[in-house]
Backbone as CSV, one residue per row, in Angstrom:
resi,resn,N_x,N_y,N_z,CA_x,CA_y,CA_z,C_x,C_y,C_z
1,MET,63.117,101.296,79.416,64.348,101.988,79.119,65.450,101.465,80.037
2,ALA,66.598,101.195,79.503,67.721,100.677,80.271,68.400,101.804,81.042
3,VAL,68.814,101.484,82.241,69.523,102.432,83.102,71.018,102.188,82.947
4,GLN,71.788,103.254,82.777,73.250,103.105,82.675,73.803,102.847,84.063
5,LEU,74.556,101.761,84.193,75.157,101.398,85.466,76.664,101.525,85.379
6,TYR,77.281,101.822,86.521,78.730,101.942,86.608,79.239,101.070,87.738
7,GLU,80.385,100.435,87.507,81.046,99.637,88.536,82.118,100.521,89.173
8,ILE,82.021,100.710,90.478,82.967,101.560,91.199,83.770,100.692,92.154
9,THR,85.083,100.763,92.031,85.997,100.015,92.902,86.749,101.001,93.767
10,CYS,86.666,100.808,95.089,87.434,101.637,96.029,88.806,101.005,96.162
11,LEU,89.822,101.709,95.712,91.186,101.185,95.709,91.857,101.402,97.050
12,GLY,92.763,100.493,97.377,93.542,100.634,98.602,92.775,100.276,99.852
13,THR,91.728,99.467,99.749,90.940,99.102,100.917,91.269,97.693,101.416
14,GLY,92.390,97.164,100.999,92.779,95.837,101.446,92.852,94.860,100.297
15,PRO,93.041,93.580,100.617,93.205,92.579,99.565,91.943,92.380,98.727
16,ASP,90.779,92.590,99.313,89.514,92.476,98.591,88.880,93.863,98.498
17,PRO,89.111,94.578,97.391,88.585,95.938,97.282,87.053,95.950,97.294
18,ASP,86.505,97.045,97.772,85.060,97.250,97.799,84.600,97.605,96.395
19,VAL,83.712,96.787,95.826,83.204,97.022,94.474,81.690,97.182,94.564
20,ARG,81.194,98.246,93.943,79.756,98.534,93.939,79.288,98.825,92.534
21,THR,78.028,98.578,92.307,77.402,98.943,91.042,76.348,99.999,91.360
22,VAL,76.455,101.147,90.708,75.526,102.249,90.960,74.974,102.775,89.645
23,GLU,73.848,103.467,89.749,73.262,104.107,88.580,74.025,105.395,88.263
24,ALA,73.897,105.862,87.044,74.628,107.049,86.593,74.405,108.242,87.511
25,GLY,73.219,108.429,88.021,72.918,109.566,88.871,73.607,109.538,90.220
26,GLU,74.107,108.379,90.632,74.754,108.241,91.932,76.272,108.425,91.870
27,VAL,76.851,108.440,90.686,78.301,108.485,90.528,78.898,109.744,91.150
28,ALA,78.308,110.887,90.928,78.838,112.139,91.467,78.899,112.112,92.990
29,ALA,77.885,111.563,93.623,77.857,111.499,95.089,78.966,110.583,95.613
30,VAL,79.211,109.480,94.917,80.273,108.561,95.323,81.641,109.243,95.174
31,ILE,81.830,109.974,94.093,83.092,110.691,93.886,83.293,111.746,94.977
32,THR,82.261,112.485,95.309,82.350,113.500,96.355,82.715,112.865,97.686
33,HIS,82.051,111.780,98.029,82.328,111.090,99.298,83.776,110.600,99.335
34,ALA,84.226,110.017,98.243,85.604,109.516,98.186,86.607,110.659,98.325
35,GLY,86.346,111.779,97.687,87.234,112.933,97.786,87.329,113.479,99.204
36,GLU,86.213,113.461,99.911,86.192,113.960,101.286,86.981,113.061,102.228
37,HIS,87.124,111.785,101.859,87.796,110.814,102.723,89.143,110.352,102.173
38,GLY,89.633,111.021,101.135,90.940,110.697,100.567,91.016,109.317,99.921
39,MET,89.905,108.843,99.403,89.860,107.519,98.780,90.082,107.646,97.277
40,GLN,90.682,106.604,96.702,90.853,106.538,95.257,89.829,105.559,94.699
41,LEU,89.291,105.915,93.536,88.272,105.093,92.897,88.668,104.720,91.486
42,ARG,88.160,103.593,91.034,88.183,103.246,89.606,86.714,103.115,89.219
43,ILE,86.329,103.855,88.182,84.936,103.868,87.740,84.882,103.404,86.298
44,ARG,84.062,102.386,86.072,83.916,101.842,84.715,82.442,101.630,84.409
45,PRO,82.038,101.905,83.187,80.650,101.587,82.821,80.456,100.072,82.833
46,CYS,79.311,99.642,83.286,78.993,98.208,83.266,78.590,97.828,81.852
47,THR,79.210,96.795,81.353,78.886,96.339,80.005,78.078,95.051,80.033
48,ARG,77.949,94.460,81.201,77.177,93.224,81.306,75.903,93.507,82.090
49,PRO,74.819,92.824,81.762,73.577,93.040,82.522,73.711,92.470,83.922
50,LEU,73.018,93.096,84.858,73.014,92.575,86.216,72.302,91.238,86.253
51,GLN,72.835,90.331,87.039,72.196,89.034,87.209,71.452,89.051,88.529
52,ARG,70.328,88.368,88.545,69.587,88.262,89.781,70.319,87.297,90.717
53,PRO,70.284,87.560,92.018,70.903,86.633,92.954,70.290,85.245,92.842
54,ASP,71.045,84.214,93.170,70.571,82.833,93.082,69.275,82.617,93.861
55,THR,69.085,83.337,94.943,67.903,83.137,95.769,66.617,83.591,95.070
56,GLU,66.747,84.397,94.030,65.576,84.891,93.321,65.266,84.083,92.064
57,ARG,66.163,83.209,91.677,65.950,82.455,90.444,64.929,81.344,90.682
58,GLU,64.164,81.103,89.647,63.188,80.020,89.741,63.879,78.692,89.513
59,ALA,63.413,77.665,90.189,64.005,76.323,90.058,63.540,75.637,88.808
């Protein structure tokens, strides 16, 4: 079964914003944390599958 993933971008954190991919169950916790620290977020569902890091790919 596929897990729904969301891409969360922390806005206003400098020229390179912090971007994370989290599972659906973690979104509420990220929103709560951001609210407690006055952070703004952009949350979007991931439409592309996660790619394995290059170090894990077979040659």
